mmCIF file as gemmi writes it, N, C-alpha and C atoms, coordinates in Angstrom:
data_model
loop_
_atom_site.group_PDB
_atom_site.id
_atom_site.type_symbol
_atom_site.label_atom_id
_atom_site.label_alt_id
_atom_site.label_comp_id
_atom_site.label_asym_id
_atom_site.label_entity_id
_atom_site.label_seq_id
_atom_site.pdbx_PDB_ins_code
_atom_site.Cartn_x
_atom_site.Cartn_y
_atom_site.Cartn_z
_atom_site.occupancy
_atom_site.B_iso_or_equiv
_atom_site.pdbx_formal_charge
_atom_site.auth_seq_id
_atom_site.auth_asym_id
_atom_site.pdbx_PDB_model_num
ATOM 1 N N . UNK Axp A 1 ? 0.835 -1.169 0 1 0 ? 1 A 1
ATOM 2 C CA . UNK Axp A 1 ? 0 0 0 1 0 ? 1 A 1
ATOM 3 C C . UNK Axp A 1 ? 0.89 1.246 0 1 0 ? 1 A 1
ATOM 4 N N . UNK Axp A 2 ? 1.993 1.183 0.742 1 0 ? 2 A 1
ATOM 5 C CA . UNK Axp A 2 ? 2.88 2.341 0.791 1 0 ? 2 A 1
ATOM 6 C C . UNK Axp A 2 ? 3.487 2.645 -0.576 1 0 ? 2 A 1
ATOM 7 N N . UNK Axp A 3 ? 3.891 1.611 -1.284 1 0 ? 3 A 1
ATOM 8 C CA . UNK Axp A 3 ? 4.462 1.84 -2.621 1 0 ? 3 A 1
ATOM 9 C C . UNK Axp A 3 ? 3.424 2.423 -3.57 1 0 ? 3 A 1
ATOM 10 N N . UNK Axp A 4 ? 2.212 1.903 -3.502 1 0 ? 4 A 1
ATOM 11 C CA . UNK Axp A 4 ? 1.136 2.394 -4.375 1 0 ? 4 A 1
ATOM 12 C C . UNK Axp A 4 ? 0.803 3.851 -4.062 1 0 ? 4 A 1
ATOM 13 N N . UNK Axp A 5 ? 0.685 4.173 -2.779 1 0 ? 5 A 1
ATOM 14 C CA . UNK Axp A 5 ? 0.363 5.545 -2.381 1 0 ? 5 A 1
ATOM 15 C C . UNK Axp A 5 ? 1.482 6.5 -2.767 1 0 ? 5 A 1
ATOM 16 N N . UNK Axp A 6 ? 2.723 6.05 -2.68 1 0 ? 6 A 1
ATOM 17 C CA . UNK Axp A 6 ? 3.839 6.894 -3.08 1 0 ? 6 A 1
ATOM 18 C C . UNK Axp A 6 ? 3.847 7.1 -4.586 1 0 ? 6 A 1
ATOM 19 N N . UNK Axp A 7 ? 3.651 6.023 -5.334 1 0 ? 7 A 1
ATOM 20 C CA . UNK Axp A 7 ? 3.672 6.116 -6.785 1 0 ? 7 A 1
ATOM 21 C C . UNK Axp A 7 ? 2.538 6.948 -7.35 1 0 ? 7 A 1
ATOM 22 N N . UNK Axp A 8 ? 1.346 6.783 -6.802 1 0 ? 8 A 1
ATOM 23 C CA . UNK Axp A 8 ? 0.184 7.5 -7.332 1 0 ? 8 A 1
ATOM 24 C C . UNK Axp A 8 ? 0.059 8.925 -6.816 1 0 ? 8 A 1
ATOM 25 N N . UNK Axp A 9 ? 0.348 9.105 -5.517 1 0 ? 9 A 1
ATOM 26 C CA . UNK Axp A 9 ? 0.06 10.39 -4.885 1 0 ? 9 A 1
ATOM 27 C C . UNK Axp A 9 ? 1.283 11.088 -4.299 1 0 ? 9 A 1
ATOM 28 N N . UNK Axp A 10 ? 2.435 10.41 -4.322 1 0 ? 10 A 1
ATOM 29 C CA . UNK Axp A 10 ? 3.638 11.004 -3.76 1 0 ? 10 A 1
ATOM 30 C C . UNK Axp A 10 ? 3.677 10.997 -2.245 1 0 ? 10 A 1
ATOM 31 N N . UNK Axp A 11 ? 2.817 10.182 -1.598 1 0 ? 11 A 1
ATOM 32 C CA . UNK Axp A 11 ? 2.787 10.12 -0.139 1 0 ? 11 A 1
ATOM 33 C C . UNK Axp A 11 ? 4.013 9.389 0.393 1 0 ? 11 A 1
ATOM 34 N N . UNK Axp A 12 ? 4.535 9.862 1.507 1 0 ? 12 A 1
ATOM 35 C CA . UNK Axp A 12 ? 5.626 9.157 2.181 1 0 ? 12 A 1
ATOM 36 C C . UNK Axp A 12 ? 5.055 7.938 2.904 1 0 ? 12 A 1
ATOM 37 N N . UNK Axp A 13 ? 5.938 7.054 3.331 1 0 ? 13 A 1
ATOM 38 C CA . UNK Axp A 13 ? 5.495 5.875 4.085 1 0 ? 13 A 1
ATOM 39 C C . UNK Axp A 13 ? 4.797 6.308 5.371 1 0 ? 13 A 1
ATOM 40 N N . UNK Axp A 14 ? 5.33 7.319 6.026 1 0 ? 14 A 1
ATOM 41 C CA . UNK Axp A 14 ? 4.737 7.803 7.282 1 0 ? 14 A 1
ATOM 42 C C . UNK Axp A 14 ? 3.332 8.369 7.04 1 0 ? 14 A 1
ATOM 43 N N . UNK Axp A 15 ? 3.164 9.135 5.982 1 0 ? 15 A 1
ATOM 44 C CA . UNK Axp A 15 ? 1.844 9.695 5.661 1 0 ? 15 A 1
ATOM 45 C C . UNK Axp A 15 ? 0.856 8.585 5.342 1 0 ? 15 A 1
ATOM 46 N N . UNK Axp A 16 ? 1.291 7.61 4.565 1 0 ? 16 A 1
ATOM 47 C CA . UNK Axp A 16 ? 0.42 6.491 4.21 1 0 ? 16 A 1
ATOM 48 C C . UNK Axp A 16 ? -0.026 5.732 5.455 1 0 ? 16 A 1
ATOM 49 N N . UNK Axp A 17 ? 0.911 5.463 6.351 1 0 ? 17 A 1
ATOM 50 C CA . UNK Axp A 17 ? 0.569 4.761 7.587 1 0 ? 17 A 1
ATOM 51 C C . UNK Axp A 17 ? -0.411 5.581 8.423 1 0 ? 17 A 1
ATOM 52 N N . UNK Axp A 18 ? -0.191 6.864 8.499 1 0 ? 18 A 1
ATOM 53 C CA . UNK Axp A 18 ? -1.081 7.73 9.261 1 0 ? 18 A 1
ATOM 54 C C . UNK Axp A 18 ? -2.503 7.724 8.681 1 0 ? 18 A 1
ATOM 55 N N . UNK Axp A 19 ? -2.591 7.802 7.366 1 0 ? 19 A 1
ATOM 56 C CA . UNK Axp A 19 ? -3.907 7.757 6.712 1 0 ? 19 A 1
ATOM 57 C C . UNK Axp A 19 ? -4.59 6.4 6.925 1 0 ? 19 A 1
ATOM 58 N N . UNK Axp A 20 ? -3.818 5.338 6.777 1 0 ? 20 A 1
ATOM 59 C CA . UNK Axp A 20 ? -4.381 4.002 6.973 1 0 ? 20 A 1
ATOM 60 C C . UNK Axp A 20 ? -4.858 3.826 8.413 1 0 ? 20 A 1
ATOM 61 N N . UNK Axp A 21 ? -4.084 4.327 9.359 1 0 ? 21 A 1
ATOM 62 C CA . UNK Axp A 21 ? -4.479 4.215 10.767 1 0 ? 21 A 1
ATOM 63 C C . UNK Axp A 21 ? -5.776 4.976 11.027 1 0 ? 21 A 1
ATOM 64 N N . UNK Axp A 22 ? -5.91 6.165 10.433 1 0 ? 22 A 1
ATOM 65 C CA . UNK Axp A 22 ? -7.147 6.942 10.595 1 0 ? 22 A 1
ATOM 66 C C . UNK Axp A 22 ? -8.333 6.224 9.965 1 0 ? 22 A 1
ATOM 67 N N . UNK Axp A 23 ? -8.123 5.646 8.792 1 0 ? 23 A 1
ATOM 68 C CA . UNK Axp A 23 ? -9.217 4.901 8.146 1 0 ? 23 A 1
ATOM 69 C C . UNK Axp A 23 ? -9.625 3.697 8.981 1 0 ? 23 A 1
ATOM 70 N N . UNK Axp A 24 ? -8.67 3.103 9.66 1 0 ? 24 A 1
ATOM 71 C CA . UNK Axp A 24 ? -8.952 1.961 10.533 1 0 ? 24 A 1
ATOM 72 C C . UNK Axp A 24 ? -9.666 2.399 11.809 1 0 ? 24 A 1
ATOM 73 N N . UNK Axp A 25 ? -9.125 3.39 12.498 1 0 ? 25 A 1
ATOM 74 C CA . UNK Axp A 25 ? -9.652 3.782 13.805 1 0 ? 25 A 1
ATOM 75 C C . UNK Axp A 25 ? -10.93 4.606 13.735 1 0 ? 25 A 1
ATOM 76 N N . UNK Axp A 26 ? -10.945 5.612 12.899 1 0 ? 26 A 1
ATOM 77 C CA . UNK Axp A 26 ? -12.074 6.548 12.881 1 0 ? 26 A 1
ATOM 78 C C . UNK Axp A 26 ? -13.217 6.111 11.993 1 0 ? 26 A 1
ATOM 79 N N . UNK Axp A 27 ? -12.881 5.572 10.835 1 0 ? 27 A 1
ATOM 80 C CA . UNK Axp A 27 ? -13.914 5.312 9.836 1 0 ? 27 A 1
ATOM 81 C C . UNK Axp A 27 ? -14.267 3.836 9.685 1 0 ? 27 A 1
ATOM 82 N N . UNK Axp A 28 ? -13.459 2.96 10.267 1 0 ? 28 A 1
ATOM 83 C CA . UNK Axp A 28 ? -13.703 1.51 10.249 1 0 ? 28 A 1
ATOM 84 C C . UNK Axp A 28 ? -13.828 0.956 8.827 1 0 ? 28 A 1
ATOM 85 N N . UNK Axp A 29 ? -13.024 1.495 7.906 1 0 ? 29 A 1
ATOM 86 C CA . UNK Axp A 29 ? -13.09 1.031 6.52 1 0 ? 29 A 1
ATOM 87 C C . UNK Axp A 29 ? -11.897 0.176 6.111 1 0 ? 29 A 1
ATOM 88 N N . UNK Axp A 30 ? -10.958 -0.036 7.021 1 0 ? 30 A 1
ATOM 89 C CA . UNK Axp A 30 ? -9.831 -0.931 6.766 1 0 ? 30 A 1
ATOM 90 C C . UNK Axp A 30 ? -9.739 -1.947 7.886 1 0 ? 30 A 1
ATOM 91 N N . UNK Axp A 31 ? -9.204 -3.105 7.557 1 0 ? 31 A 1
ATOM 92 C CA . UNK Axp A 31 ? -8.831 -4.023 8.617 1 0 ? 31 A 1
ATOM 93 C C . UNK Axp A 31 ? -7.523 -3.525 9.19 1 0 ? 31 A 1
ATOM 94 N N . UNK Axp A 32 ? -6.993 -4.185 10.156 1 0 ? 32 A 1
ATOM 95 C CA . UNK Axp A 32 ? -5.778 -3.696 10.797 1 0 ? 32 A 1
ATOM 96 C C . UNK Axp A 32 ? -4.689 -3.451 9.759 1 0 ? 32 A 1
ATOM 97 N N . UNK Axp A 33 ? -4.212 -2.213 9.627 1 0 ? 33 A 1
ATOM 98 C CA . UNK Axp A 33 ? -3.327 -1.872 8.509 1 0 ? 33 A 1
ATOM 99 C C . UNK Axp A 33 ? -1.885 -2.348 8.634 1 0 ? 33 A 1
ATOM 100 N N . UNK Axp A 34 ? -1.462 -2.839 9.761 1 0 ? 34 A 1
ATOM 101 C CA . UNK Axp A 34 ? -0.062 -3.229 9.922 1 0 ? 34 A 1
ATOM 102 C C . UNK Axp A 34 ? 0.135 -4.725 9.74 1 0 ? 34 A 1
ATOM 103 N N . UNK Axp A 35 ? -0.42 -5.251 8.706 1 0 ? 35 A 1
ATOM 104 C CA . UNK Axp A 35 ? -0.253 -6.665 8.418 1 0 ? 35 A 1
ATOM 105 C C . UNK Axp A 35 ? 0.198 -6.831 6.976 1 0 ? 35 A 1
ATOM 106 N N . UNK Axp A 36 ? 0.954 -7.864 6.722 1 0 ? 36 A 1
ATOM 107 C CA . UNK Axp A 36 ? 1.351 -8.131 5.345 1 0 ? 36 A 1
ATOM 108 C C . UNK Axp A 36 ? 0.542 -9.283 4.753 1 0 ? 36 A 1
ATOM 109 N N . UNK Axp A 37 ? -0.565 -9.619 5.415 1 0 ? 37 A 1
ATOM 110 C CA . UNK Axp A 37 ? -1.418 -10.706 4.945 1 0 ? 37 A 1
ATOM 111 C C . UNK Axp A 37 ? -1.994 -10.367 3.571 1 0 ? 37 A 1
ATOM 112 N N . UNK Axp A 38 ? -2.072 -11.359 2.718 1 0 ? 38 A 1
ATOM 113 C CA . UNK Axp A 38 ? -2.609 -11.146 1.373 1 0 ? 38 A 1
ATOM 114 C C . UNK Axp A 38 ? -3.999 -11.747 1.208 1 0 ? 38 A 1
ATOM 115 N N . UNK Axp A 39 ? -4.537 -12.316 2.262 1 0 ? 39 A 1
ATOM 116 C CA . UNK Axp A 39 ? -5.866 -12.921 2.207 1 0 ? 39 A 1
ATOM 117 C C . UNK Axp A 39 ? -6.596 -12.65 3.518 1 0 ? 39 A 1
ATOM 118 N N . UNK Axp A 40 ? -7.912 -12.597 3.436 1 0 ? 40 A 1
ATOM 119 C CA . UNK Axp A 40 ? -8.727 -12.409 4.625 1 0 ? 40 A 1
ATOM 120 C C . UNK Axp A 40 ? -9.003 -13.758 5.279 1 0 ? 40 A 1
ATOM 121 N N . UNK Axp A 41 ? -9.211 -13.775 6.578 1 0 ? 41 A 1
ATOM 122 C CA . UNK Axp A 41 ? -9.57 -15.03 7.251 1 0 ? 41 A 1
ATOM 123 C C . UNK Axp A 41 ? -10.934 -15.53 6.778 1 0 ? 41 A 1
ATOM 124 N N . UNK Axp A 42 ? -11.142 -16.82 6.883 1 0 ? 42 A 1
ATOM 125 C CA . UNK Axp A 42 ? -12.408 -17.434 6.446 1 0 ? 42 A 1
ATOM 126 C C . UNK Axp A 42 ? -13.628 -16.817 7.128 1 0 ? 42 A 1
ATOM 127 N N . UNK Axp A 43 ? -13.488 -16.429 8.403 1 0 ? 43 A 1
ATOM 128 C CA . UNK Axp A 43 ? -14.647 -15.909 9.125 1 0 ? 43 A 1
ATOM 129 C C . UNK Axp A 43 ? -15.045 -14.489 8.69 1 0 ? 43 A 1
ATOM 130 N N . UNK Axp A 44 ? -14.324 -13.892 7.751 1 0 ? 44 A 1
ATOM 131 C CA . UNK Axp A 44 ? -14.667 -12.578 7.207 1 0 ? 44 A 1
ATOM 132 C C . UNK Axp A 44 ? -15.667 -12.667 6.061 1 0 ? 44 A 1
ATOM 133 N N . UNK Axp A 45 ? -15.966 -13.855 5.585 1 0 ? 45 A 1
ATOM 134 C CA . UNK Axp A 45 ? -16.825 -14.008 4.414 1 0 ? 45 A 1
ATOM 135 C C . UNK Axp A 45 ? -18.163 -13.289 4.55 1 0 ? 45 A 1
ATOM 136 N N . UNK Axp A 46 ? -18.885 -13.425 5.656 1 0 ? 46 A 1
ATOM 137 C CA . UNK Axp A 46 ? -20.148 -12.677 5.767 1 0 ? 46 A 1
ATOM 138 C C . UNK Axp A 46 ? -19.955 -11.153 5.712 1 0 ? 46 A 1
ATOM 139 N N . UNK Axp A 47 ? -18.887 -10.679 6.296 1 0 ? 47 A 1
ATOM 140 C CA . UNK Axp A 47 ? -18.601 -9.236 6.262 1 0 ? 47 A 1
ATOM 141 C C . UNK Axp A 47 ? -18.285 -8.782 4.85 1 0 ? 47 A 1
ATOM 142 N N . UNK Axp A 48 ? -17.52 -9.571 4.134 1 0 ? 48 A 1
ATOM 143 C CA . UNK Axp A 48 ? -17.173 -9.237 2.755 1 0 ? 48 A 1
ATOM 144 C C . UNK Axp A 48 ? -18.426 -9.221 1.889 1 0 ? 48 A 1
ATOM 145 N N . UNK Axp A 49 ? -19.272 -10.207 2.049 1 0 ? 49 A 1
ATOM 146 C CA . UNK Axp A 49 ? -20.524 -10.233 1.265 1 0 ? 49 A 1
ATOM 147 C C . UNK Axp A 49 ? -21.381 -9.004 1.548 1 0 ? 49 A 1
ATOM 148 N N . UNK Axp A 50 ? -21.521 -8.666 2.826 1 0 ? 50 A 1
ATOM 149 C CA . UNK Axp A 50 ? -22.331 -7.5 3.188 1 0 ? 50 A 1
ATOM 150 C C . UNK Axp A 50 ? -21.734 -6.223 2.608 1 0 ? 50 A 1
ATOM 151 N N . UNK Axp A 51 ? -20.428 -6.1 2.641 1 0 ? 51 A 1
ATOM 152 C CA . UNK Axp A 51 ? -19.765 -4.927 2.086 1 0 ? 51 A 1
ATOM 153 C C . UNK Axp A 51 ? -19.965 -4.853 0.581 1 0 ? 51 A 1
ATOM 154 N N . UNK Axp A 52 ? -19.81 -5.984 -0.094 1 0 ? 52 A 1
ATOM 155 C CA . UNK Axp A 52 ? -20.014 -6.007 -1.544 1 0 ? 52 A 1
ATOM 156 C C . UNK Axp A 52 ? -21.46 -5.703 -1.908 1 0 ? 52 A 1
ATOM 157 N N . UNK Axp A 53 ? -22.403 -6.18 -1.116 1 0 ? 53 A 1
ATOM 158 C CA . UNK Axp A 53 ? -23.82 -5.86 -1.368 1 0 ? 53 A 1
ATOM 159 C C . UNK Axp A 53 ? -24.041 -4.354 -1.257 1 0 ? 53 A 1
ATOM 160 N N . UNK Axp A 54 ? -23.41 -3.73 -0.274 1 0 ? 54 A 1
ATOM 161 C CA . UNK Axp A 54 ? -23.54 -2.278 -0.119 1 0 ? 54 A 1
ATOM 162 C C . UNK Axp A 54 ? -22.882 -1.559 -1.296 1 0 ? 54 A 1
ATOM 163 N N . UNK Axp A 55 ? -21.739 -2.056 -1.735 1 0 ? 55 A 1
ATOM 164 C CA . UNK Axp A 55 ? -21.044 -1.428 -2.86 1 0 ? 55 A 1
ATOM 165 C C . UNK Axp A 55 ? -21.758 -1.643 -4.186 1 0 ? 55 A 1
ATOM 166 N N . UNK Axp A 56 ? -22.609 -2.645 -4.234 1 0 ? 56 A 1
ATOM 167 C CA . UNK Axp A 56 ? -23.35 -2.927 -5.468 1 0 ? 56 A 1
ATOM 168 C C . UNK Axp A 56 ? -24.261 -1.757 -5.848 1 0 ? 56 A 1
ATOM 169 N N . UNK Axp A 57 ? -24.619 -0.952 -4.868 1 0 ? 57 A 1
ATOM 170 C CA . UNK Axp A 57 ? -25.49 0.201 -5.143 1 0 ? 57 A 1
ATOM 171 C C . UNK Axp A 57 ? -24.696 1.485 -5.355 1 0 ? 57 A 1
ATOM 172 N N . UNK Axp A 58 ? -23.392 1.436 -5.141 1 0 ? 58 A 1
ATOM 173 C CA . UNK Axp A 58 ? -22.552 2.622 -5.354 1 0 ? 58 A 1
ATOM 174 C C . UNK Axp A 58 ? -22.134 2.66 -6.816 1 0 ? 58 A 1
ATOM 175 N N . UNK Axp A 59 ? -22.392 3.748 -7.487 1 0 ? 59 A 1
ATOM 176 C CA . UNK Axp A 59 ? -22.122 3.832 -8.927 1 0 ? 59 A 1
ATOM 177 C C . UNK Axp A 59 ? -20.696 3.468 -9.296 1 0 ? 59 A 1
ATOM 178 N N . UNK Axp A 60 ? -19.739 3.956 -8.535 1 0 ? 60 A 1
ATOM 179 C CA . UNK Axp A 60 ? -18.338 3.744 -8.9 1 0 ? 60 A 1
ATOM 180 C C . UNK Axp A 60 ? -17.911 2.276 -8.775 1 0 ? 60 A 1
ATOM 181 N N . UNK Axp A 61 ? -18.55 1.518 -7.893 1 0 ? 61 A 1
ATOM 182 C CA . UNK Axp A 61 ? -18.111 0.15 -7.624 1 0 ? 61 A 1
ATOM 183 C C . UNK Axp A 61 ? -19.158 -0.912 -7.965 1 0 ? 61 A 1
ATOM 184 N N . UNK Axp A 62 ? -20.295 -0.503 -8.438 1 0 ? 62 A 1
ATOM 185 C CA . UNK Axp A 62 ? -21.405 -1.432 -8.655 1 0 ? 62 A 1
ATOM 186 C C . UNK Axp A 62 ? -21.035 -2.594 -9.576 1 0 ? 62 A 1
ATOM 187 N N . UNK Axp A 63 ? -20.421 -2.312 -10.684 1 0 ? 63 A 1
ATOM 188 C CA . UNK Axp A 63 ? -20.081 -3.369 -11.642 1 0 ? 63 A 1
ATOM 189 C C . UNK Axp A 63 ? -19.085 -4.358 -11.055 1 0 ? 63 A 1
ATOM 190 N N . UNK Axp A 64 ? -18.09 -3.837 -10.341 1 0 ? 64 A 1
ATOM 191 C CA . UNK Axp A 64 ? -17.067 -4.706 -9.749 1 0 ? 64 A 1
ATOM 192 C C . UNK Axp A 64 ? -17.649 -5.564 -8.63 1 0 ? 64 A 1
ATOM 193 N N . UNK Axp A 65 ? -18.43 -4.936 -7.747 1 0 ? 65 A 1
ATOM 194 C CA . UNK Axp A 65 ? -19.028 -5.668 -6.64 1 0 ? 65 A 1
ATOM 195 C C . UNK Axp A 65 ? -19.989 -6.726 -7.164 1 0 ? 65 A 1
ATOM 196 N N . UNK Axp A 66 ? -20.782 -6.383 -8.161 1 0 ? 66 A 1
ATOM 197 C CA . UNK Axp A 66 ? -21.711 -7.349 -8.745 1 0 ? 66 A 1
ATOM 198 C C . UNK Axp A 66 ? -20.994 -8.527 -9.353 1 0 ? 66 A 1
ATOM 199 N N . UNK Axp A 67 ? -19.892 -8.287 -10.014 1 0 ? 67 A 1
ATOM 200 C CA . UNK Axp A 67 ? -19.118 -9.384 -10.636 1 0 ? 67 A 1
ATOM 201 C C . UNK Axp A 67 ? -18.541 -10.309 -9.575 1 0 ? 67 A 1
ATOM 202 N N . UNK Axp A 68 ? -17.987 -9.731 -8.528 1 0 ? 68 A 1
ATOM 203 C CA . UNK Axp A 68 ? -17.405 -10.562 -7.459 1 0 ? 68 A 1
ATOM 204 C C . UNK Axp A 68 ? -18.492 -11.4 -6.797 1 0 ? 68 A 1
ATOM 205 N N . UNK Axp A 69 ? -19.638 -10.802 -6.511 1 0 ? 69 A 1
ATOM 206 C CA . UNK Axp A 69 ? -20.736 -11.545 -5.892 1 0 ? 69 A 1
ATOM 207 C C . UNK Axp A 69 ? -21.235 -12.659 -6.814 1 0 ? 69 A 1
ATOM 208 N N . UNK Axp A 70 ? -21.334 -12.358 -8.095 1 0 ? 70 A 1
ATOM 209 C CA . UNK Axp A 70 ? -21.81 -13.345 -9.054 1 0 ? 70 A 1
ATOM 210 C C . UNK Axp A 70 ? -20.865 -14.536 -9.146 1 0 ? 70 A 1
ATOM 211 N N . UNK Axp A 71 ? -19.573 -14.267 -9.136 1 0 ? 71 A 1
ATOM 212 C CA . UNK Axp A 71 ? -18.579 -15.332 -9.29 1 0 ? 71 A 1
ATOM 213 C C . UNK Axp A 71 ? -18.192 -15.974 -7.959 1 0 ? 71 A 1
ATOM 214 N N . UNK Axp A 72 ? -18.748 -15.47 -6.881 1 0 ? 72 A 1
ATOM 215 C CA . UNK Axp A 72 ? -18.477 -15.979 -5.525 1 0 ? 72 A 1
ATOM 216 C C . UNK Axp A 72 ? -17.002 -16.069 -5.241 1 0 ? 72 A 1
């Protein structure tokens, strides 16, 4: 995430971590940001489905969320 944020927006690693921490603590839109895990735990499946269902109605993400839900 730090490399992507630096490449796209010029953010430093410290700025990226600070933003990720705020998104985690204040807005509850990230899982714990200090992990290098590349997959979610199995028990997150209901949460992921609910999130994708909510995103299905958002114009910017509707097509992507619908495709993921369709393909399970």
